[in-house]
FIPA-601785 format. One record per residue (C-alpha): x negated, y, z negated; residue number from 1. Coordinates in Angstrom, 1 decimal. Example, Ala and Ser with C-alpha at 12.3 -4.5 7.8 and 13.67 -1.06 7.14 Angstrom:
2
<atom east="-12.3" north="-4.5" up="-7.8" seq="1"/>
<atom east="-13.7" north="-1.1" up="-7.1" seq="2"/>
//
This chain:
328
<atom east="-153.5" north="79.7" up="-83.5" seq="1"/>
<atom east="-154.5" north="76.0" up="-82.9" seq="2"/>
<atom east="-152.2" north="75.5" up="-85.4" seq="3"/>
<atom east="-149.0" north="77.4" up="-84.0" seq="4"/>
<atom east="-150.1" north="75.0" up="-80.4" seq="5"/>
<atom east="-150.4" north="71.9" up="-82.1" seq="6"/>
<atom east="-146.6" north="72.5" up="-83.9" seq="7"/>
<atom east="-145.3" north="73.9" up="-80.5" seq="8"/>
<atom east="-146.3" north="70.5" up="-78.3" seq="9"/>
<atom east="-144.9" north="68.4" up="-81.4" seq="10"/>
<atom east="-141.2" north="70.2" up="-81.1" seq="11"/>
<atom east="-141.4" north="70.4" up="-77.3" seq="12"/>
<atom east="-141.7" north="66.7" up="-77.2" seq="13"/>
<atom east="-138.9" north="66.1" up="-79.8" seq="14"/>
<atom east="-137.2" north="68.6" up="-77.2" seq="15"/>
<atom east="-137.9" north="66.0" up="-74.0" seq="16"/>
<atom east="-137.2" north="63.5" up="-76.0" seq="17"/>
<atom east="-134.0" north="61.5" up="-74.1" seq="18"/>
<atom east="-131.1" north="62.2" up="-76.1" seq="19"/>
<atom east="-129.5" north="58.7" up="-74.5" seq="20"/>
<atom east="-131.7" north="56.6" up="-75.4" seq="21"/>
<atom east="-132.2" north="58.2" up="-79.3" seq="22"/>
<atom east="-128.6" north="57.7" up="-79.5" seq="23"/>
<atom east="-129.4" north="53.5" up="-78.4" seq="24"/>
<atom east="-131.9" north="53.5" up="-81.2" seq="25"/>
<atom east="-129.8" north="55.2" up="-83.5" seq="26"/>
<atom east="-126.6" north="53.1" up="-82.8" seq="27"/>
<atom east="-128.9" north="49.9" up="-83.1" seq="28"/>
<atom east="-129.8" north="50.3" up="-86.3" seq="29"/>
<atom east="-126.4" north="51.8" up="-87.9" seq="30"/>
<atom east="-124.7" north="48.5" up="-86.1" seq="31"/>
<atom east="-127.2" north="46.4" up="-87.6" seq="32"/>
<atom east="-126.4" north="48.2" up="-91.1" seq="33"/>
<atom east="-122.5" north="47.7" up="-90.7" seq="34"/>
<atom east="-122.8" north="44.0" up="-89.0" seq="35"/>
<atom east="-125.4" north="43.0" up="-92.3" seq="36"/>
<atom east="-123.2" north="45.2" up="-95.0" seq="37"/>
<atom east="-120.8" north="43.6" up="-97.5" seq="38"/>
<atom east="-117.9" north="45.5" up="-97.2" seq="39"/>
<atom east="-115.8" north="42.8" up="-96.1" seq="40"/>
<atom east="-114.2" north="45.0" up="-93.3" seq="41"/>
<atom east="-114.2" north="42.2" up="-90.6" seq="42"/>
<atom east="-112.7" north="44.7" up="-88.1" seq="43"/>
<atom east="-115.8" north="47.1" up="-88.7" seq="44"/>
<atom east="-117.9" north="44.5" up="-88.4" seq="45"/>
<atom east="-116.4" north="43.3" up="-85.1" seq="46"/>
<atom east="-116.2" north="46.6" up="-83.9" seq="47"/>
<atom east="-120.5" north="47.4" up="-84.6" seq="48"/>
<atom east="-121.2" north="44.0" up="-83.2" seq="49"/>
<atom east="-119.6" north="44.8" up="-79.3" seq="50"/>
<atom east="-122.0" north="47.6" up="-78.6" seq="51"/>
<atom east="-125.0" north="45.7" up="-80.6" seq="52"/>
<atom east="-124.5" north="42.9" up="-78.2" seq="53"/>
<atom east="-122.8" north="43.6" up="-74.9" seq="54"/>
<atom east="-124.6" north="47.1" up="-74.5" seq="55"/>
<atom east="-127.1" north="49.0" up="-76.8" seq="56"/>
<atom east="-130.4" north="46.1" up="-75.6" seq="57"/>
<atom east="-129.1" north="46.1" up="-71.8" seq="58"/>
<atom east="-129.0" north="50.0" up="-71.9" seq="59"/>
<atom east="-133.1" north="49.6" up="-73.3" seq="60"/>
<atom east="-134.1" north="47.7" up="-70.7" seq="61"/>
<atom east="-132.3" north="49.6" up="-68.1" seq="62"/>
<atom east="-134.0" north="52.5" up="-68.9" seq="63"/>
<atom east="-137.1" north="50.8" up="-69.0" seq="64"/>
<atom east="-136.7" north="49.0" up="-65.5" seq="65"/>
<atom east="-135.0" north="52.4" up="-63.8" seq="66"/>
<atom east="-136.8" north="55.8" up="-65.3" seq="67"/>
<atom east="-135.6" north="58.0" up="-62.0" seq="68"/>
<atom east="-132.5" north="59.4" up="-61.3" seq="69"/>
<atom east="-130.4" north="58.3" up="-58.1" seq="70"/>
<atom east="-131.6" north="59.5" up="-54.6" seq="71"/>
<atom east="-128.9" north="62.2" up="-53.5" seq="72"/>
<atom east="-127.8" north="61.4" up="-50.0" seq="73"/>
<atom east="-129.7" north="63.8" up="-48.2" seq="74"/>
<atom east="-132.6" north="62.9" up="-49.9" seq="75"/>
<atom east="-135.2" north="60.9" up="-48.2" seq="76"/>
<atom east="-138.9" north="59.8" up="-48.4" seq="77"/>
<atom east="-141.4" north="62.0" up="-46.3" seq="78"/>
<atom east="-143.3" north="59.5" up="-45.3" seq="79"/>
<atom east="-143.6" north="55.7" up="-46.0" seq="80"/>
<atom east="-146.0" north="56.6" up="-48.3" seq="81"/>
<atom east="-143.7" north="58.1" up="-51.2" seq="82"/>
<atom east="-144.3" north="56.9" up="-54.4" seq="83"/>
<atom east="-141.3" north="58.3" up="-56.3" seq="84"/>
<atom east="-139.8" north="55.4" up="-58.7" seq="85"/>
<atom east="-136.5" north="53.7" up="-57.5" seq="86"/>
<atom east="-133.3" north="55.3" up="-60.1" seq="87"/>
<atom east="-130.0" north="54.5" up="-60.3" seq="88"/>
<atom east="-127.0" north="57.1" up="-61.8" seq="89"/>
<atom east="-125.7" north="57.2" up="-64.7" seq="90"/>
<atom east="-121.9" north="54.6" up="-63.7" seq="91"/>
<atom east="-124.3" north="52.2" up="-62.6" seq="92"/>
<atom east="-126.9" north="51.9" up="-65.9" seq="93"/>
<atom east="-123.3" north="51.4" up="-67.5" seq="94"/>
<atom east="-122.6" north="48.4" up="-65.7" seq="95"/>
<atom east="-126.5" north="47.9" up="-65.6" seq="96"/>
<atom east="-126.0" north="47.6" up="-69.3" seq="97"/>
<atom east="-123.3" north="44.9" up="-69.5" seq="98"/>
<atom east="-125.1" north="42.5" up="-67.1" seq="99"/>
<atom east="-128.2" north="43.0" up="-69.0" seq="100"/>
<atom east="-127.1" north="42.6" up="-72.3" seq="101"/>
<atom east="-125.4" north="39.2" up="-71.2" seq="102"/>
<atom east="-128.8" north="37.7" up="-70.5" seq="103"/>
<atom east="-130.5" north="39.0" up="-73.8" seq="104"/>
<atom east="-128.3" north="38.1" up="-76.1" seq="105"/>
<atom east="-128.5" north="34.3" up="-75.5" seq="106"/>
<atom east="-132.0" north="34.7" up="-74.8" seq="107"/>
<atom east="-132.1" north="35.7" up="-78.8" seq="108"/>
<atom east="-129.4" north="32.9" up="-79.9" seq="109"/>
<atom east="-131.8" north="29.9" up="-78.1" seq="110"/>
<atom east="-134.9" north="31.4" up="-80.0" seq="111"/>
<atom east="-133.5" north="31.9" up="-82.8" seq="112"/>
<atom east="-132.3" north="28.9" up="-83.2" seq="113"/>
<atom east="-135.7" north="26.7" up="-83.2" seq="114"/>
<atom east="-136.9" north="28.7" up="-85.5" seq="115"/>
<atom east="-137.0" north="29.1" up="-89.7" seq="116"/>
<atom east="-134.3" north="31.9" up="-89.4" seq="117"/>
<atom east="-131.9" north="30.1" up="-87.5" seq="118"/>
<atom east="-128.8" north="31.2" up="-86.4" seq="119"/>
<atom east="-127.3" north="33.7" up="-89.0" seq="120"/>
<atom east="-125.1" north="37.3" up="-88.3" seq="121"/>
<atom east="-128.4" north="38.6" up="-90.3" seq="122"/>
<atom east="-131.1" north="37.2" up="-87.8" seq="123"/>
<atom east="-128.6" north="37.8" up="-84.8" seq="124"/>
<atom east="-128.1" north="41.3" up="-85.7" seq="125"/>
<atom east="-131.9" north="41.9" up="-86.4" seq="126"/>
<atom east="-132.9" north="40.0" up="-83.5" seq="127"/>
<atom east="-130.5" north="42.5" up="-81.3" seq="128"/>
<atom east="-131.1" north="45.4" up="-83.2" seq="129"/>
<atom east="-134.7" north="44.9" up="-82.6" seq="130"/>
<atom east="-134.6" north="44.4" up="-79.3" seq="131"/>
<atom east="-132.5" north="47.0" up="-78.2" seq="132"/>
<atom east="-135.3" north="49.5" up="-80.5" seq="133"/>
<atom east="-137.8" north="48.6" up="-79.2" seq="134"/>
<atom east="-136.7" north="48.6" up="-75.5" seq="135"/>
<atom east="-135.6" north="52.1" up="-76.2" seq="136"/>
<atom east="-139.0" north="53.4" up="-77.3" seq="137"/>
<atom east="-140.6" north="51.9" up="-73.4" seq="138"/>
<atom east="-137.8" north="53.1" up="-71.8" seq="139"/>
<atom east="-138.4" north="56.9" up="-73.5" seq="140"/>
<atom east="-142.3" north="56.5" up="-72.8" seq="141"/>
<atom east="-141.6" north="55.4" up="-68.7" seq="142"/>
<atom east="-138.9" north="58.4" up="-68.9" seq="143"/>
<atom east="-141.4" north="60.9" up="-69.6" seq="144"/>
<atom east="-144.0" north="59.9" up="-67.5" seq="145"/>
<atom east="-141.9" north="60.3" up="-64.6" seq="146"/>
<atom east="-142.1" north="63.6" up="-62.7" seq="147"/>
<atom east="-139.0" north="66.1" up="-64.4" seq="148"/>
<atom east="-137.3" north="66.8" up="-60.7" seq="149"/>
<atom east="-137.0" north="62.9" up="-60.6" seq="150"/>
<atom east="-136.7" north="62.0" up="-64.3" seq="151"/>
<atom east="-132.8" north="60.6" up="-65.2" seq="152"/>
<atom east="-131.1" north="63.0" up="-67.6" seq="153"/>
<atom east="-128.1" north="63.1" up="-69.1" seq="154"/>
<atom east="-126.0" north="65.9" up="-68.3" seq="155"/>
<atom east="-121.9" north="65.0" up="-68.3" seq="156"/>
<atom east="-121.2" north="68.8" up="-67.3" seq="157"/>
<atom east="-123.9" north="68.6" up="-64.3" seq="158"/>
<atom east="-122.2" north="65.2" up="-63.5" seq="159"/>
<atom east="-118.8" north="66.1" up="-63.1" seq="160"/>
<atom east="-120.0" north="69.3" up="-60.8" seq="161"/>
<atom east="-122.2" north="66.9" up="-58.9" seq="162"/>
<atom east="-119.2" north="64.1" up="-58.4" seq="163"/>
<atom east="-116.9" north="67.8" up="-57.6" seq="164"/>
<atom east="-119.0" north="68.3" up="-55.0" seq="165"/>
<atom east="-120.6" north="65.8" up="-52.7" seq="166"/>
<atom east="-116.5" north="64.3" up="-53.1" seq="167"/>
<atom east="-117.3" north="60.7" up="-54.3" seq="168"/>
<atom east="-114.4" north="60.6" up="-56.9" seq="169"/>
<atom east="-113.3" north="57.4" up="-55.4" seq="170"/>
<atom east="-116.4" north="55.5" up="-55.0" seq="171"/>
<atom east="-116.8" north="56.4" up="-58.8" seq="172"/>
<atom east="-113.6" north="55.2" up="-59.7" seq="173"/>
<atom east="-113.8" north="51.8" up="-58.5" seq="174"/>
<atom east="-117.2" north="52.1" up="-59.7" seq="175"/>
<atom east="-115.9" north="52.0" up="-63.2" seq="176"/>
<atom east="-113.3" north="49.8" up="-62.7" seq="177"/>
<atom east="-116.2" north="47.3" up="-61.8" seq="178"/>
<atom east="-117.6" north="48.1" up="-65.1" seq="179"/>
<atom east="-114.5" north="47.5" up="-67.5" seq="180"/>
<atom east="-113.8" north="44.7" up="-65.7" seq="181"/>
<atom east="-117.5" north="43.7" up="-66.4" seq="182"/>
<atom east="-116.8" north="44.4" up="-69.7" seq="183"/>
<atom east="-113.9" north="42.4" up="-70.2" seq="184"/>
<atom east="-115.6" north="38.8" up="-69.0" seq="185"/>
<atom east="-118.4" north="40.0" up="-71.4" seq="186"/>
<atom east="-116.5" north="40.3" up="-74.2" seq="187"/>
<atom east="-114.5" north="37.2" up="-73.0" seq="188"/>
<atom east="-117.5" north="35.6" up="-73.6" seq="189"/>
<atom east="-118.0" north="37.4" up="-77.0" seq="190"/>
<atom east="-115.7" north="35.7" up="-79.1" seq="191"/>
<atom east="-117.2" north="32.2" up="-78.4" seq="192"/>
<atom east="-120.7" north="34.2" up="-78.8" seq="193"/>
<atom east="-119.6" north="35.8" up="-82.2" seq="194"/>
<atom east="-117.5" north="33.9" up="-84.5" seq="195"/>
<atom east="-119.5" north="31.1" up="-84.9" seq="196"/>
<atom east="-122.1" north="33.0" up="-85.6" seq="197"/>
<atom east="-120.6" north="35.2" up="-88.4" seq="198"/>
<atom east="-118.1" north="32.8" up="-89.5" seq="199"/>
<atom east="-121.0" north="31.0" up="-91.0" seq="200"/>
<atom east="-124.1" north="28.3" up="-89.9" seq="201"/>
<atom east="-124.4" north="24.4" up="-91.1" seq="202"/>
<atom east="-124.9" north="22.2" up="-93.7" seq="203"/>
<atom east="-126.9" north="19.1" up="-92.9" seq="204"/>
<atom east="-127.4" north="16.2" up="-95.2" seq="205"/>
<atom east="-130.3" north="13.3" up="-94.4" seq="206"/>
<atom east="-131.2" north="10.3" up="-96.2" seq="207"/>
<atom east="-135.2" north="9.3" up="-96.2" seq="208"/>
<atom east="-137.4" north="6.5" up="-97.6" seq="209"/>
<atom east="-140.5" north="7.2" up="-99.2" seq="210"/>
<atom east="-143.5" north="4.8" up="-97.9" seq="211"/>
<atom east="-146.3" north="3.8" up="-100.5" seq="212"/>
<atom east="-148.3" north="6.1" up="-98.9" seq="213"/>
<atom east="-146.3" north="9.2" up="-99.4" seq="214"/>
<atom east="-144.7" north="9.0" up="-95.5" seq="215"/>
<atom east="-141.1" north="10.2" up="-95.5" seq="216"/>
<atom east="-139.3" north="8.0" up="-93.0" seq="217"/>
<atom east="-135.6" north="7.1" up="-91.6" seq="218"/>
<atom east="-136.2" north="3.5" up="-92.7" seq="219"/>
<atom east="-134.3" north="2.6" up="-95.4" seq="220"/>
<atom east="-134.6" north="-0.5" up="-97.4" seq="221"/>
<atom east="-131.6" north="-3.1" up="-96.2" seq="222"/>
<atom east="-131.9" north="-5.4" up="-99.7" seq="223"/>
<atom east="-132.5" north="-4.9" up="-103.1" seq="224"/>
<atom east="-132.9" north="-7.4" up="-105.9" seq="225"/>
<atom east="-130.1" north="-7.7" up="-108.4" seq="226"/>
<atom east="-130.1" north="-5.3" up="-111.2" seq="227"/>
<atom east="-133.0" north="-3.4" up="-109.5" seq="228"/>
<atom east="-133.0" north="0.6" up="-107.8" seq="229"/>
<atom east="-133.7" north="2.1" up="-104.2" seq="230"/>
<atom east="-135.9" north="4.4" up="-103.9" seq="231"/>
<atom east="-133.6" north="7.1" up="-101.5" seq="232"/>
<atom east="-134.7" north="10.9" up="-100.8" seq="233"/>
<atom east="-132.3" north="12.9" up="-100.4" seq="234"/>
<atom east="-132.3" north="16.2" up="-98.5" seq="235"/>
<atom east="-129.8" north="19.5" up="-98.1" seq="236"/>
<atom east="-130.6" north="21.9" up="-95.2" seq="237"/>
<atom east="-128.0" north="25.2" up="-96.0" seq="238"/>
<atom east="-127.9" north="27.2" up="-92.6" seq="239"/>
<atom east="-123.9" north="29.0" up="-93.7" seq="240"/>
<atom east="-126.0" north="32.2" up="-94.5" seq="241"/>
<atom east="-125.7" north="32.7" up="-98.3" seq="242"/>
<atom east="-126.7" north="30.5" up="-101.7" seq="243"/>
<atom east="-124.3" north="27.8" up="-101.9" seq="244"/>
<atom east="-123.8" north="25.1" up="-104.3" seq="245"/>
<atom east="-123.6" north="21.5" up="-103.6" seq="246"/>
<atom east="-122.2" north="18.2" up="-105.3" seq="247"/>
<atom east="-123.3" north="15.0" up="-103.8" seq="248"/>
<atom east="-121.8" north="11.7" up="-104.9" seq="249"/>
<atom east="-123.3" north="8.6" up="-104.2" seq="250"/>
<atom east="-120.9" north="6.0" up="-104.2" seq="251"/>
<atom east="-120.8" north="2.0" up="-103.9" seq="252"/>
<atom east="-118.4" north="0.6" up="-101.0" seq="253"/>
<atom east="-117.3" north="-3.0" up="-100.7" seq="254"/>
<atom east="-115.2" north="-2.8" up="-96.9" seq="255"/>
<atom east="-112.5" north="-5.2" up="-95.2" seq="256"/>
<atom east="-112.1" north="-4.9" up="-91.9" seq="257"/>
<atom east="-113.1" north="-1.3" up="-91.7" seq="258"/>
<atom east="-111.5" north="-0.3" up="-94.8" seq="259"/>
<atom east="-112.9" north="0.8" up="-98.2" seq="260"/>
<atom east="-110.9" north="-1.9" up="-100.6" seq="261"/>
<atom east="-113.0" north="-0.7" up="-103.6" seq="262"/>
<atom east="-115.2" north="2.2" up="-104.6" seq="263"/>
<atom east="-117.5" north="2.4" up="-107.7" seq="264"/>
<atom east="-119.1" north="6.1" up="-108.3" seq="265"/>
<atom east="-123.0" north="5.4" up="-108.9" seq="266"/>
<atom east="-124.2" north="8.9" up="-109.7" seq="267"/>
<atom east="-124.4" north="12.4" up="-108.6" seq="268"/>
<atom east="-126.7" north="15.2" up="-107.3" seq="269"/>
<atom east="-125.6" north="18.9" up="-108.5" seq="270"/>
<atom east="-128.2" north="21.7" up="-106.7" seq="271"/>
<atom east="-128.8" north="25.3" up="-105.4" seq="272"/>
<atom east="-129.7" north="25.7" up="-101.9" seq="273"/>
<atom east="-130.9" north="29.2" up="-101.2" seq="274"/>
<atom east="-129.5" north="30.2" up="-97.8" seq="275"/>
<atom east="-132.1" north="29.4" up="-95.2" seq="276"/>
<atom east="-133.8" north="26.4" up="-97.5" seq="277"/>
<atom east="-134.2" north="22.7" up="-97.4" seq="278"/>
<atom east="-133.8" north="21.2" up="-100.6" seq="279"/>
<atom east="-135.1" north="17.3" up="-101.5" seq="280"/>
<atom east="-135.6" north="14.8" up="-104.0" seq="281"/>
<atom east="-136.0" north="11.1" up="-104.7" seq="282"/>
<atom east="-133.2" north="9.6" up="-106.3" seq="283"/>
<atom east="-133.1" north="5.9" up="-107.4" seq="284"/>
<atom east="-129.7" north="4.4" up="-106.5" seq="285"/>
<atom east="-128.7" north="1.0" up="-108.2" seq="286"/>
<atom east="-126.2" north="-0.8" up="-106.4" seq="287"/>
<atom east="-123.9" north="-3.0" up="-109.2" seq="288"/>
<atom east="-122.7" north="-5.4" up="-106.5" seq="289"/>
<atom east="-123.1" north="-9.4" up="-107.0" seq="290"/>
<atom east="-125.7" north="-10.9" up="-105.4" seq="291"/>
<atom east="-125.7" north="-12.2" up="-101.9" seq="292"/>
<atom east="-122.9" north="-9.5" up="-101.6" seq="293"/>
<atom east="-123.5" north="-6.3" up="-99.0" seq="294"/>
<atom east="-121.7" north="-3.0" up="-99.3" seq="295"/>
<atom east="-122.4" north="-0.1" up="-97.7" seq="296"/>
<atom east="-123.7" north="3.1" up="-100.2" seq="297"/>
<atom east="-122.4" north="6.6" up="-99.3" seq="298"/>
<atom east="-123.6" north="10.1" up="-100.0" seq="299"/>
<atom east="-120.7" north="12.6" up="-100.1" seq="300"/>
<atom east="-121.7" north="16.5" up="-99.5" seq="301"/>
<atom east="-119.4" north="18.9" up="-101.3" seq="302"/>
<atom east="-119.5" north="22.2" up="-102.1" seq="303"/>
<atom east="-119.1" north="23.1" up="-105.5" seq="304"/>
<atom east="-116.6" north="20.5" up="-107.0" seq="305"/>
<atom east="-115.5" north="17.3" up="-105.6" seq="306"/>
<atom east="-111.8" north="16.8" up="-105.5" seq="307"/>
<atom east="-111.1" north="13.8" up="-108.2" seq="308"/>
<atom east="-111.0" north="10.8" up="-105.1" seq="309"/>
<atom east="-114.1" north="11.8" up="-103.3" seq="310"/>
<atom east="-114.3" north="9.8" up="-100.2" seq="311"/>
<atom east="-116.1" north="10.0" up="-96.6" seq="312"/>
<atom east="-113.4" north="11.7" up="-94.5" seq="313"/>
<atom east="-112.9" north="14.8" up="-97.1" seq="314"/>
<atom east="-116.5" north="15.3" up="-97.8" seq="315"/>
<atom east="-118.0" north="18.8" up="-95.9" seq="316"/>
<atom east="-120.9" north="16.3" up="-94.9" seq="317"/>
<atom east="-121.3" north="12.4" up="-95.5" seq="318"/>
<atom east="-124.0" north="9.7" up="-94.8" seq="319"/>
<atom east="-124.3" north="6.2" up="-95.4" seq="320"/>
<atom east="-126.8" north="3.2" up="-95.7" seq="321"/>
<atom east="-126.2" north="-0.8" up="-95.8" seq="322"/>
<atom east="-127.7" north="-2.7" up="-98.6" seq="323"/>
<atom east="-127.9" north="-6.6" up="-99.3" seq="324"/>
<atom east="-128.0" north="-7.6" up="-103.0" seq="325"/>
<atom east="-130.3" north="-10.6" up="-103.4" seq="326"/>
<atom east="-131.9" north="-12.8" up="-106.0" seq="327"/>
<atom east="-129.9" north="-13.8" up="-109.2" seq="328"/>
//
């Protein structure tokens, strides 16, 4: 007997589970799988990104803030002590979902930008989907704790009947137009937010020097004895969202009036950097210039193979330092 009661209680909870919040949780997971999938269908990925970035997180937060349905015009508080939670109707929830999502999405981007995960398609999708699911579950708790007569429920047929009975069609149409306008504005902002994320991240190239104490500093030697080499730490950071193979070309360049008049390749460095990782290593760079000559040492970074004539202009990333050759 106790087993039957327990089973009925569990099924009763499932029946009372809000349909709209279950749809938010499932939709967030499905959108994440589509956005991060390897299907190669950019149209489908964009279609999945729209609700994930513009609707689902905001709808979950709206459910947490407003678990109750909107009062009818004839419903008034009997006393000032009426503790019924404040509610909004379905149309207002849709509009609020866009507004709140527009607030949540930039916050996710700002937080990820200062973490080790960085701004990648996967990290942003995980952040938005995780927030949407968590907020939806909090909304379930808040809604089920609200008395049943006051609780917001999703019932399209009942909503249409209520609109017909109350004669609020004109007001509803204006609200729908407002929601569409908000969605259009948010969609325009999404173009600037989505494509930098899904279109790829960035690669950073940096040069450092290791002191005698083992400290890494950005102060590179400005002089080197003829025939000697300069120890340089080359660091490559991959934030492109996928593993990349790089080739770094180290050139000695002689400049006159700001133009490169002579190039001498000193060495090449090839490495594969996993997504989200940073690779660094110390390399010895030996200028071949004559004593008393000042040259520019440029490190030119390319993905895969470099062109036949590597230059600072055609490199994906480049950095340099100046060095004067001394001695005899």
